[in-house]
C-alpha positions in Angstrom: 76.4 119.2 340.8 74.4 121.5 343.0 72.0 121.5 345.9 73.6 118.5 347.5 71.4 118.8 350.6 68.7 117.4 348.3 70.3 115.7 345.3 72.4 112.8 346.3 74.3 112.2 343.1 74.6 113.3 339.4 72.4 110.4 338.5 69.7 111.7 340.8 69.9 115.1 339.0 69.7 113.5 335.6 66.8 111.4 336.7 65.0 114.6 337.8 65.6 116.2 334.4 64.3 113.1 332.7 61.1 113.3 334.8 60.8 117.0 334.0 61.1 116.3 330.3 58.4 113.7 330.6 55.9 116.4 331.0 56.4 117.7 327.5 53.3 117.2 325.4 53.5 115.2 322.2 53.8 118.3 320.1 56.3 119.9 322.4 59.8 121.0 321.7 62.9 120.3 323.8 65.5 123.1 323.3 68.9 121.7 324.4 72.6 122.2 324.2 73.7 119.7 321.5 77.2 119.3 322.9 76.3 118.7 326.6 77.2 115.0 327.3 74.7 114.7 330.1 71.8 116.0 328.0 72.8 113.7 325.2 72.8 110.8 327.6 69.2 111.7 328.7 68.2 112.0 325.1 69.6 108.6 324.3 67.9 107.0 327.3 64.6 108.5 326.2 64.9 107.3 322.6 65.6 103.8 323.7 62.5 103.5 326.0 60.2 100.6 325.0 56.8 101.5 323.6 55.1 100.2 326.7 56.6 103.1 328.7 55.0 106.5 329.1 54.5 107.7 325.5 55.5 111.3 326.3 59.0 110.1 327.1 59.7 108.4 323.8 62.0 110.5 321.6 59.7 110.4 318.6 56.8 112.0 320.5 58.4 115.5 320.8 60.9 117.5 318.8 64.4 118.1 320.0 65.9 121.4 318.8 69.6 121.6 319.5 72.0 124.6 319.7 75.7 124.9 320.1 78.5 127.4 320.2 79.7 126.2 316.8 76.8 127.6 314.9 77.0 130.7 312.7 75.1 133.0 315.0 77.7 132.7 317.7 80.0 135.3 316.2 77.2 137.9 315.9 76.2 137.3 319.5 79.7 137.8 320.7 79.6 141.3 319.1 76.2 142.4 320.4 75.9 140.9 323.9 76.5 143.4 326.8 77.1 140.6 329.3 80.4 138.7 329.1 81.2 135.0 329.2 80.9 131.8 327.2 78.0 130.7 329.4 76.0 133.8 328.4 76.7 133.0 324.7 75.1 129.6 325.2 72.2 131.2 327.1 71.7 133.6 324.2 71.8 130.7 321.7 69.1 128.9 323.8 66.9 132.0 323.8 67.4 132.5 320.0 66.6 128.9 319.3 63.4 129.1 321.4 62.4 132.3 319.7 62.8 130.6 316.3 60.6 127.7 317.5 58.0 130.3 318.3 58.4 131.9 314.9 59.8 135.2 316.3 61.8 137.0 313.6 65.6 137.0 314.1 65.7 140.8 313.8 63.5 141.1 316.9 65.5 138.4 318.8 68.9 140.0 318.0 67.7 143.4 318.9 66.3 142.2 322.3 69.5 140.3 323.0 71.7 143.3 322.2 69.7 145.4 324.7 69.7 142.8 327.5 71.7 144.0 330.5 71.5 140.9 332.6 69.8 139.8 335.8 70.2 141.2 339.3 73.6 140.0 340.7 74.6 138.1 337.5 77.8 140.0 336.6 75.9 143.2 337.5 78.2 146.2 337.1 77.5 148.8 339.8 78.3 152.4 339.0 81.2 153.3 341.3 80.3 156.9 341.5 77.0 155.9 343.1 79.0 154.2 345.9 81.2 157.2 346.7 84.3 155.9 345.0 86.4 158.3 342.9 89.3 156.1 341.8 87.6 154.6 338.7 87.1 151.3 340.5 84.6 149.0 338.8 82.3 147.0 341.2 80.7 143.8 339.9 78.1 142.0 342.0 77.6 138.3 341.2 75.5 135.6 342.7 78.0 132.8 341.8 78.4 130.3 344.6 79.1 127.0 342.8 82.6 126.2 341.5 81.3 126.0 337.9 79.7 129.5 338.2 82.7 130.9 339.8 85.0 129.7 337.0 82.7 131.1 334.4 82.4 134.5 336.1 86.1 135.0 336.7 87.0 133.9 333.2 84.3 136.3 331.8 85.7 139.1 334.0 89.2 138.6 332.5 87.8 138.6 329.0 85.9 141.9 329.6 88.7 143.6 331.5 91.9 142.1 330.0 94.3 144.8 331.3 92.9 145.5 334.8 93.7 144.1 338.2 90.8 141.9 339.3 89.9 141.3 342.9 87.4 138.7 344.0 85.6 138.9 347.4 84.0 135.5 347.9 81.5 134.4 350.6 81.0 130.6 350.5 77.4 129.7 350.7 76.3 126.9 353.0 78.6 124.6 355.0 77.3 121.4 353.2 78.0 122.8 349.8 81.5 123.9 350.8 82.3 120.6 352.4 81.0 118.3 349.6 82.5 120.5 346.9 85.7 121.4 348.8 88.1 120.1 346.2 86.2 121.8 343.4 86.4 125.2 345.2 90.1 124.7 345.8 90.7 123.8 342.2 88.7 126.7 340.7 90.5 129.3 342.7 93.9 127.8 342.1 93.3 127.6 338.4 91.8 131.1 338.3 94.8 132.5 340.1 97.4 130.6 338.0 95.8 131.6 334.7 95.7 135.2 336.0 91.9 135.5 335.7 92.2 137.1 339.2 95.0 138.9 341.0 93.6 138.9 344.5 91.0 136.8 346.4 89.5 137.7 349.8 87.4 134.8 351.3 85.2 135.6 354.2 83.2 133.3 356.5 80.8 130.7 355.2 77.2 131.9 355.0 75.1 129.8 357.4 71.8 128.8 355.7 69.3 128.3 358.5 67.5 125.0 358.4 69.8 123.5 355.8 73.0 122.8 357.8 74.2 119.7 359.6 76.1 120.3 362.9 78.6 117.6 362.2 79.6 119.1 358.9 79.8 122.7 360.3 82.6 121.4 362.5 84.6 120.0 359.5 84.9 122.9 357.2 85.5 126.7 357.3 87.0 129.4 355.1 90.4 129.3 356.7 90.8 125.6 355.8 89.7 126.4 352.3 92.3 129.2 352.0 95.1 126.9 353.4 94.3 124.3 350.8 94.2 126.8 347.9 97.7 127.9 349.0 98.2 130.9 346.9 100.0 134.1 348.1 97.2 136.5 347.2 94.3 134.5 348.6 93.5 135.7 352.1 90.8 135.6 354.8 89.0 138.5 356.2 85.9 138.7 358.4 83.1 140.4 356.6 83.1 143.5 358.8 86.7 144.2 358.0 86.5 144.0 354.2 85.5 147.7 353.5 88.4 149.2 355.4 90.8 146.7 353.8 89.6 147.7 350.4 89.9 151.4 351.2 93.5 151.0 352.3 94.7 148.6 349.6 92.9 149.5 346.3 95.1 151.7 344.2 92.5 152.7 341.6 91.1 151.3 338.3 90.8 147.8 339.8 87.8 145.5 339.2 86.2 144.2 342.4 83.9 141.3 342.1 81.6 140.8 345.1 80.6 137.1 344.8 78.3 134.8 346.7 74.6 133.9 347.3 74.5 135.1 350.9 74.5 138.6 352.2 77.9 139.7 350.9 76.3 141.9 348.3 75.3 144.3 351.0 78.9 145.6 351.3 78.4 147.4 348.0 76.1 149.8 349.8 79.2 151.0 351.7 
Protein backbone atom coordinates (compact mmCIF):
# COMPACT_ATOMS: atom_id res chain seq x y z
CA UNK A 1 0.00 0.00 0.00
CA UNK A 2 1.16 3.52 -0.78
CA UNK A 3 0.02 7.18 -0.60
CA UNK A 4 -2.01 6.56 2.52
CA UNK A 5 -2.77 10.26 2.83
CA UNK A 6 -5.24 9.61 -0.02
CA UNK A 7 -5.94 5.88 -0.27
CA UNK A 8 -7.63 4.59 2.88
CA UNK A 9 -7.17 0.86 2.34
CA UNK A 10 -6.03 -1.81 -0.12
CA UNK A 11 -9.63 -2.15 -1.31
CA UNK A 12 -9.65 1.57 -2.10
CA UNK A 13 -6.53 1.10 -4.26
CA UNK A 14 -8.01 -1.95 -6.03
CA UNK A 15 -11.23 -0.04 -6.68
CA UNK A 16 -9.20 2.76 -8.28
CA UNK A 17 -7.38 0.28 -10.54
CA UNK A 18 -10.71 -1.22 -11.56
CA UNK A 19 -12.03 2.23 -12.46
CA UNK A 20 -8.83 2.90 -14.44
CA UNK A 21 -9.22 -0.37 -16.35
CA UNK A 22 -12.83 0.57 -17.15
CA UNK A 23 -11.52 3.21 -19.56
CA UNK A 24 -10.09 0.56 -21.88
CA UNK A 25 -11.89 0.52 -25.24
CA UNK A 26 -13.58 -2.67 -26.41
CA UNK A 27 -10.62 -3.51 -28.63
CA UNK A 28 -8.10 -2.63 -25.91
CA UNK A 29 -5.50 -4.85 -24.25
CA UNK A 30 -4.73 -5.14 -20.54
CA UNK A 31 -1.10 -6.20 -20.01
CA UNK A 32 -0.82 -7.64 -16.53
CA UNK A 33 1.29 -9.79 -14.22
CA UNK A 34 -0.38 -13.19 -14.41
CA UNK A 35 0.74 -14.16 -10.90
CA UNK A 36 -0.24 -11.04 -8.98
CA UNK A 37 -3.11 -12.06 -6.69
CA UNK A 38 -4.57 -8.54 -6.51
CA UNK A 39 -4.63 -8.17 -10.29
CA UNK A 40 -6.21 -11.63 -10.62
CA UNK A 41 -8.82 -10.61 -8.07
CA UNK A 42 -9.70 -7.51 -10.13
CA UNK A 43 -9.83 -9.64 -13.31
CA UNK A 44 -12.23 -12.10 -11.66
CA UNK A 45 -14.45 -9.27 -10.43
CA UNK A 46 -14.58 -7.80 -13.94
CA UNK A 47 -15.43 -11.12 -15.61
CA UNK A 48 -18.32 -11.70 -13.17
CA UNK A 49 -19.98 -8.33 -13.75
CA UNK A 50 -23.56 -8.61 -15.08
CA UNK A 51 -24.28 -7.50 -18.63
CA UNK A 52 -26.27 -4.54 -17.36
CA UNK A 53 -23.09 -2.99 -15.99
CA UNK A 54 -20.73 -0.79 -18.02
CA UNK A 55 -19.82 -2.91 -21.03
CA UNK A 56 -16.17 -1.83 -21.07
CA UNK A 57 -15.70 -3.48 -17.68
CA UNK A 58 -16.84 -6.95 -18.75
CA UNK A 59 -13.86 -9.25 -19.28
CA UNK A 60 -14.93 -10.32 -22.78
CA UNK A 61 -14.83 -6.76 -24.08
CA UNK A 62 -11.05 -6.40 -24.03
CA UNK A 63 -8.10 -8.76 -24.26
CA UNK A 64 -6.00 -9.63 -21.21
CA UNK A 65 -2.35 -10.33 -22.03
CA UNK A 66 -0.46 -11.90 -19.13
CA UNK A 67 3.24 -12.14 -18.39
CA UNK A 68 5.15 -13.88 -15.57
CA UNK A 69 8.69 -14.54 -14.41
CA UNK A 70 8.23 -18.20 -15.35
CA UNK A 71 8.19 -17.61 -19.10
CA UNK A 72 11.08 -18.56 -21.37
CA UNK A 73 12.27 -15.00 -22.03
CA UNK A 74 13.13 -14.44 -18.37
CA UNK A 75 16.52 -16.13 -18.63
CA UNK A 76 17.57 -13.98 -21.57
CA UNK A 77 16.45 -10.82 -19.80
CA UNK A 78 18.55 -11.73 -16.77
CA UNK A 79 21.57 -11.90 -19.05
CA UNK A 80 21.04 -8.65 -20.96
CA UNK A 81 19.51 -6.19 -18.49
CA UNK A 82 21.89 -3.59 -17.05
CA UNK A 83 19.65 -2.81 -14.09
CA UNK A 84 19.44 -5.40 -11.29
CA UNK A 85 16.51 -6.84 -9.40
CA UNK A 86 13.58 -9.19 -9.84
CA UNK A 87 11.22 -6.22 -10.06
CA UNK A 88 13.09 -4.97 -13.12
CA UNK A 89 12.80 -8.40 -14.74
CA UNK A 90 9.03 -8.10 -14.34
CA UNK A 91 9.10 -4.54 -15.70
CA UNK A 92 11.04 -5.77 -18.74
CA UNK A 93 8.58 -8.62 -19.28
CA UNK A 94 5.72 -6.11 -19.18
CA UNK A 95 7.49 -3.93 -21.77
CA UNK A 96 8.23 -6.95 -23.97
CA UNK A 97 4.62 -8.13 -23.76
CA UNK A 98 3.34 -4.66 -24.68
CA UNK A 99 5.77 -4.48 -27.61
CA UNK A 100 4.46 -7.80 -28.91
CA UNK A 101 0.89 -6.54 -28.68
CA UNK A 102 2.03 -3.61 -30.85
CA UNK A 103 3.70 -6.03 -33.32
CA UNK A 104 7.22 -4.75 -32.57
CA UNK A 105 9.79 -7.44 -33.50
CA UNK A 106 11.53 -9.15 -30.57
CA UNK A 107 14.98 -8.30 -31.90
CA UNK A 108 14.19 -4.60 -31.52
CA UNK A 109 12.69 -5.09 -28.06
CA UNK A 110 15.62 -7.11 -26.71
CA UNK A 111 18.13 -4.65 -28.16
CA UNK A 112 16.32 -1.72 -26.56
CA UNK A 113 16.05 -3.47 -23.21
CA UNK A 114 19.74 -4.38 -23.26
CA UNK A 115 20.65 -0.71 -23.78
CA UNK A 116 18.30 0.67 -21.12
CA UNK A 117 20.24 2.20 -18.22
CA UNK A 118 17.32 2.94 -15.94
CA UNK A 119 15.53 6.08 -14.77
CA UNK A 120 16.88 8.93 -12.67
CA UNK A 121 17.32 7.77 -9.07
CA UNK A 122 16.17 4.21 -9.75
CA UNK A 123 19.29 2.27 -8.78
CA UNK A 124 21.27 5.00 -10.53
CA UNK A 125 24.98 4.26 -10.21
CA UNK A 126 26.92 7.51 -9.90
CA UNK A 127 30.53 7.55 -11.05
CA UNK A 128 32.58 7.89 -7.87
CA UNK A 129 35.45 9.70 -9.59
CA UNK A 130 33.05 12.50 -10.51
CA UNK A 131 32.34 13.00 -6.81
CA UNK A 132 35.97 13.28 -5.77
CA UNK A 133 36.24 9.81 -4.28
CA UNK A 134 39.37 7.80 -4.93
CA UNK A 135 38.78 4.63 -2.93
CA UNK A 136 36.69 2.79 -5.53
CA UNK A 137 33.48 3.44 -3.64
CA UNK A 138 30.30 2.85 -5.64
CA UNK A 139 27.49 5.35 -5.04
CA UNK A 140 23.92 4.32 -5.87
CA UNK A 141 21.12 6.88 -5.80
CA UNK A 142 17.64 5.38 -5.39
CA UNK A 143 14.18 6.90 -4.99
CA UNK A 144 12.86 3.99 -2.91
CA UNK A 145 10.79 5.19 0.04
CA UNK A 146 8.19 2.44 0.50
CA UNK A 147 9.04 -0.82 2.32
CA UNK A 148 8.39 -2.92 -0.79
CA UNK A 149 10.70 -0.71 -2.88
CA UNK A 150 13.39 -0.74 -0.21
CA UNK A 151 13.34 -4.53 0.01
CA UNK A 152 13.58 -4.89 -3.78
CA UNK A 153 16.45 -2.38 -4.05
CA UNK A 154 18.54 -3.84 -1.23
CA UNK A 155 18.05 -7.39 -2.51
CA UNK A 156 19.03 -6.23 -6.02
CA UNK A 157 22.13 -4.51 -4.62
CA UNK A 158 23.31 -7.71 -2.98
CA UNK A 159 22.72 -9.64 -6.22
CA UNK A 160 24.75 -7.10 -8.18
CA UNK A 161 27.52 -6.72 -5.59
CA UNK A 162 27.71 -10.15 -3.89
CA UNK A 163 31.13 -9.65 -2.29
CA UNK A 164 31.04 -5.99 -1.26
CA UNK A 165 30.07 -4.24 1.96
CA UNK A 166 26.80 -2.42 1.33
CA UNK A 167 25.80 0.71 3.23
CA UNK A 168 22.33 2.23 3.03
CA UNK A 169 21.62 5.86 3.90
CA UNK A 170 17.86 6.19 4.24
CA UNK A 171 15.73 9.30 4.62
CA UNK A 172 12.12 8.36 5.50
CA UNK A 173 9.65 10.32 3.40
CA UNK A 174 6.56 11.81 5.05
CA UNK A 175 5.52 11.36 8.67
CA UNK A 176 2.18 9.77 7.79
CA UNK A 177 3.78 7.10 5.60
CA UNK A 178 6.36 6.35 8.29
CA UNK A 179 3.66 6.13 10.97
CA UNK A 180 1.16 3.96 9.10
CA UNK A 181 3.83 1.65 7.65
CA UNK A 182 6.05 1.70 10.74
CA UNK A 183 5.99 -2.08 11.28
CA UNK A 184 6.73 -2.68 7.60
CA UNK A 185 9.76 -0.37 7.70
CA UNK A 186 11.02 -2.16 10.82
CA UNK A 187 10.55 -5.56 9.22
CA UNK A 188 12.24 -4.72 5.93
CA UNK A 189 15.38 -3.35 7.59
CA UNK A 190 15.54 -6.20 10.09
CA UNK A 191 15.24 -8.80 7.33
CA UNK A 192 17.65 -6.99 5.02
CA UNK A 193 20.22 -6.84 7.80
CA UNK A 194 19.68 -10.44 8.93
CA UNK A 195 19.94 -11.76 5.36
CA UNK A 196 23.11 -9.67 4.88
CA UNK A 197 21.63 -7.68 2.01
CA UNK A 198 23.17 -4.72 3.85
CA UNK A 199 26.01 -4.31 6.33
CA UNK A 200 25.32 -0.81 7.63
CA UNK A 201 22.25 1.46 7.74
CA UNK A 202 22.21 5.17 8.50
CA UNK A 203 18.74 6.63 9.00
CA UNK A 204 18.36 10.39 9.04
CA UNK A 205 15.38 12.58 9.96
CA UNK A 206 12.00 12.12 8.28
CA UNK A 207 11.48 14.37 5.27
CA UNK A 208 8.61 16.75 5.99
CA UNK A 209 6.23 16.98 3.03
CA UNK A 210 4.62 20.42 3.17
CA UNK A 211 0.83 20.35 3.03
CA UNK A 212 0.61 16.57 3.47
CA UNK A 213 1.39 16.15 7.14
CA UNK A 214 -0.83 15.94 10.23
CA UNK A 215 0.47 17.60 13.38
CA UNK A 216 -0.80 14.86 15.68
CA UNK A 217 1.05 12.18 13.69
CA UNK A 218 4.30 14.19 13.58
CA UNK A 219 4.37 13.94 17.37
CA UNK A 220 4.04 10.15 17.31
CA UNK A 221 6.86 9.05 15.03
CA UNK A 222 10.50 9.89 14.31
CA UNK A 223 13.62 8.21 12.97
CA UNK A 224 15.07 7.43 16.40
CA UNK A 225 11.94 5.47 17.33
CA UNK A 226 12.25 3.57 14.07
CA UNK A 227 15.90 2.70 14.78
CA UNK A 228 15.09 1.62 18.33
CA UNK A 229 12.45 -0.78 17.04
CA UNK A 230 14.70 -2.15 14.28
CA UNK A 231 17.19 -2.96 17.05
CA UNK A 232 20.19 -4.01 15.02
CA UNK A 233 23.79 -3.06 15.97
CA UNK A 234 24.75 -1.46 12.64
CA UNK A 235 21.57 0.60 12.21
CA UNK A 236 22.27 4.13 13.46
CA UNK A 237 20.87 7.66 13.40
CA UNK A 238 22.66 10.68 11.96
CA UNK A 239 21.40 14.18 11.17
CA UNK A 240 21.68 14.85 7.47
CA UNK A 241 24.40 17.47 7.87
CA UNK A 242 26.64 14.96 9.64
CA UNK A 243 26.47 12.17 7.08
CA UNK A 244 29.28 13.28 4.75
CA UNK A 245 31.89 13.60 7.49
CA UNK A 246 30.82 10.26 8.95
CA UNK A 247 31.27 8.56 5.58
CA UNK A 248 34.68 10.14 5.05
CA UNK A 249 35.88 8.88 8.41
CA UNK A 250 34.37 5.39 8.32
CA UNK A 251 34.38 4.12 4.74
CA UNK A 252 37.41 1.91 4.14
CA UNK A 253 37.17 1.66 0.36
CA UNK A 254 35.34 -0.48 -2.22
CA UNK A 255 32.01 -0.25 -0.37
CA UNK A 256 28.67 0.31 -2.08
CA UNK A 257 26.76 3.28 -0.62
CA UNK A 258 23.05 3.48 -1.43
CA UNK A 259 21.51 6.93 -0.98
CA UNK A 260 17.82 6.16 -0.60
CA UNK A 261 14.66 8.23 -0.22
CA UNK A 262 12.19 10.45 -2.06
CA UNK A 263 13.13 13.68 -0.30
CA UNK A 264 16.29 15.75 -0.68
CA UNK A 265 18.77 13.12 0.54
CA UNK A 266 20.08 12.65 -3.01
CA UNK A 267 21.76 16.06 -2.77
CA UNK A 268 24.51 14.68 -0.55
CA UNK A 269 25.93 12.91 -3.62
CA UNK A 270 27.04 16.36 -4.80
CA UNK A 271 29.45 16.45 -1.87
